[in-house]
N, C-alpha and C positions, 0 to 999 in steps of 0.2 A: 504493499499499499504506499503510495506516495505521500510525501509531507503535506502536500496541498489537500489531497483527499482527507487525511487525518485531521487537519484544521477544519475543513468543511463539517466533517462528522462531529468534532468536538464543539464547533459552533452551533450546529443543529441541536445537539443534546442539551446544551445550556439554554438555547432559545426555548425548548420545550419545557425544561425545568422552570425557567423564569415565568413561562406562561402559566404553568400549574401554580406556582407561588402566587402570582397575581390573582388568578381565579379564586384560590383559597382565601386570600385576603379580602376580595370583593365580597365572597360568600360570608365571611365572618363579620363584616362591618355591619352593625345594625342600624335600622332607620327608625324614626319615631312613628312607625305605623305597624298595624297588624295586617297580614296578607290572608285572605280566605278564598276558597274555591269549593265548588261542589264536592261533597264526599261520597258516602256510600248509603245504600238502603240496607238496613240490618234487620234481619228477621228476628222476631220477638219470641217465637215459640220456644227456643232453646234457653232464653234468659228468664222466662216467667213460668212458674209451674203452680197451678192451683190443685190441691189435693183432691183426687178422684175427678180432675176436670176432664171436660170433653175434648175430643180431637178435632182436627181441622183439615178440610180439603185443600184450601188455600193458605195464606199467611198474612199476618199483619207485620208491617215493617215501620221502624223509625228511620228518619233520615237525618244525615249528618252533614256538617260543614268542616272541611279541613282548614285548620287555622294555625298560623305561626308568626313569630316576629319577622317582619320584612327585612330583607337585605337589598342590595342594588339589583341583583339578578331577579328576585321576586318582584321588586318595584318595576322594573322594565317590562316583566312578564305579564303584569296585571293590565297593561294597556292593550293586550291583544285579544282580550274578551271581556264583554260586560259582565260576565259571571265570575270574573277574578277580581276581587274588590280589596282596596286599601282603606283601612280605618284608623284614624289617628289614635295613638295610645291612650290619650285622655278620655276618648269615648268608650274604651274597653276596660281599662284598669283604674281603679279609684286612686285618689292622691295617696302616695306613699305605699301603695300596694305593690308587693313583689310578684314575680311570676308564680311563685309557689303559693302565695296568698290568693292569687287570682284562681289558680287551679283548684284550691281547696274550696273557694267560694262557689265555683261551678259544680263541684262534687256535692256540696251541701245543697245547692239548688236542685240538683238531680235527685238527691235523697228526698227532699221535701216534695218534689213533683211526683215521685213513686208513691209516696204516702197519700197524698191527695187523690191520685189516680186510683189507688186501691179502695179508699173509702167511697169515692163517687161510684166506682163500678160495683161494689158490694151493695150499696144502697140502690142502685138502679136495678140490680138482679134480685133484690129482696133477700139477700143473704145476711147473716148475723154479724154484727159489729159490736164488741164490747169495749167500753171506755174505761181505762184503767189508770188515768193520771197523766202527768206531763213529764216528758223525758228532757232532762237537762243536757245540752250539747255544748254550747260556748258561753263565755262570760264577757261582760263589759268591764274593762280594766278600771280598778279602783272602786268598784261597787261592792255591797255586802256579800253577794252570793259567791264571789270569787274566792273568798277566804274560808268559806264554810262548806259549800257544795262541791261536788266532783262531777265532771262529765260522766254520764251514764246513770246518774241518780234519777229516780222517778218520784216526783212530788204527788203524794196521794191525798193530802189534806192540808189545809191552813186554819190554825187556830181551833183544831178539833173539828172543822167542817170539811167533810169529804168533797174532793174535786175529781171530775173525770176528764176534764180537757182544758185548753189554754183559756177559753172564754170564762169558764168558771173560776179559774185561777185568778185572772185579771179583776173579776167582779169581787172576789174575796179580799183583794188587796186594795180596792178603790178608795176606801175610807181613810186609809193610812197616810201619814205625813212623814216628811224626812226626819229621821231620828227614831221613829217607831220601829218596833221589832214585830215580825211574823214568825210565829211558831210553826215550823213545817213538819209534817209527817213524810219521811222519805224512805223509799225502798232502795238500799244500796247492795246490789249483788245478793239479794235475797235476805238481807238483814234489815229489820225495822228501826229507824232512828228517829228521834225528836230533836230538831235543830232550830236554833233562833237565828234569823237573818235580819240585819238592820236594813231599813229602807233608806235609800239615798237617791239624790237627784240624778237623773241621767244627763250625761254631758250633751252640750248643744248639738255636736256633730252626730249624735245618735237619735236625738229626738226630732230635730228639724221643726220645732214648733216655737212660737213666740212665748209661751208660758212654760215654766219648769214643771216637769213631771217627775214622780218618784217611782221607784221599783226595786226589785231584788237585785237587778243587773244580770239577768239570764238572757242571753242572746240566742236567737234561733231555736226556741224550744219546739218540741215536737209532741203532739198528742200521742200518748201511748195506748195503742189499741190492740185488741186481740180478735183475729179474724176466723170465723168458722164457715166453710172449711179453711184450712191453713193455706197461706200463699207465700211463695218464695220468689223474690225478684233479685236477680244478679246481673248488673250491667257493666261490671268492670270499671274501666277508666273513662267512660263516657260521661261527660258533664252537662250542666245546663238544665233548664226547665221545660225545653221545647218538645219533649217526647211525651209529656203528660197525656195527651189525648190518645195516643196510640197505646201506651201502657193500659190506659182504662179500657179500651176496646178489647185488648188481648185478654185481660183479666175477666171482663164481662162475658166474652165468648167462652172462656173455659168454665165459667160459673153456670152457664145456661146450657140446656139441651140442644137447642138449634144451632147449627153452625152458621154464623153470620157471613162467613167468607164465600160460601157457595162456589169454592174452587178458584176465587179470584185472589190476586196479589194485591193487597191494600196497604197504601202508605199515607202519610200525612205529617202534620206538624201542629203544635199549638200547646200552650201551657193549659193546666186544668186546675180548678179548685175543688174543694171537698163536695160542693153542691153540683159539680159537673159543668160549670161554665167554662168556655174555652176562650183563651186569651191570646192575643197576638204575640208574635215572636220576631226575631230578626233573620235576614237571609232567606226569606221564603222562596224567591226566585232560584237561588242556587240549590235548594232542596228540591224544587221541581226538576231541575236538571239532573240531580242524583237519582231521583226516582224514575225518571225517563230512562236513564242509562241502564236501570235495573229491570226495565220492561214491566213496570207496574201498571196495573189496570185502572185503579181509582186512587185518587189523591185528595184528602181532606185538608182544607185550609180555613183558618179563623175568619169569620166575617165581622169580628169586633172592630168598631171604628172609635173606640174610646179615646185613643191618643192621637188619632189623625183622621182626616176625611177620607183617606184612602185605606181600604181594609187589605189584610194579607191575601184575602181571597182574590181581590181585584189584581194585586200584583202578582199572584200566582197564575191568574188567567193571562196576563200580559206575557209572562215567561213562557207559558204553554204554547201561545200563539206564535211567539218569537221562535221557539225551537220546532214548531210545528208537530207536536206530540199527538198520539192517538189516545193518550191517557185522559180519562174523564176526571176534571177537577170539580170538587164539590164543596160549597160553602157550609160552615157549621157554626152555630152559636153556642151550642151545648152538646154534651155527650149524646143525648137522646136524638138529635138531629142525624148524627152519624148512624146510630143504631136503626132508626126509622128508614134511613135511605137504604142501607143494606137489606133490611127486611123486605122493602118494597121491590128492590132489584131481584131478590131471590124468588 
């Protein structure tokens, strides 16, 4: 090999190495945006099991969005499709919130969504729900509960008055002032405890009200309920509240004798409360694309216009028309709307 060829090969090798280094640096440089694109349609039958539940010919699916911190490559990539979206960091994370904090908040939202979906499905199906108190999950820094209670405690009574849910807990504390104590009956890992917790004013960033309010300092409490028949929900690392409607439909379908799927693949999105009301979410257009990519037959979208003149359903229809999907997009206000649509289609 001549010296000239050696020099050319050496120069080419270092050019490639240099290009790889530049690309790695570009990939690693974060930008003040989050990048998102259509994710997957995930079948729920393998994640949700109702004891002695009925089978399904088709399947219910939740739809996801893939999201990550944007870099220069993703920033440029986002301009190639209207379904690749950049969102400013401040619109995603709270002030001072780390990526881990945000992830945990999303998982907590998913947990609450699962619980609300389960309650609404059991109520709609006429199944039995027992209220057994309030589960303690997190605490407000500097308030009374932080020093006395533990995550996982279940509050069953206040001042010897039994409570079954969060509403009853709040009502039992309503007459107390800052500096008063509440005597709580608590179940801690099977042990019955009597604990006194001081009432303290909530910090302004927690209350967001003009007048000070007082409380125990329990953040994100969860109603502790027992369901009959038993239900198990395992969703792994999926976060956020937007799968509530689809959780409720899957649970309802397993609770009842009639199979609502009638052999169809059914997806959708929307938060849900314990009364079965379906609320709007973000990224509905991206979820329509994800559902279409999975050959879904029916897609449910919230019709709620409480926060905007344009509903998620209308945005879902715009996306459906844009990608020319054969999938049927159906508006829903509440769980019963979806149930009735499927019953009529069957």
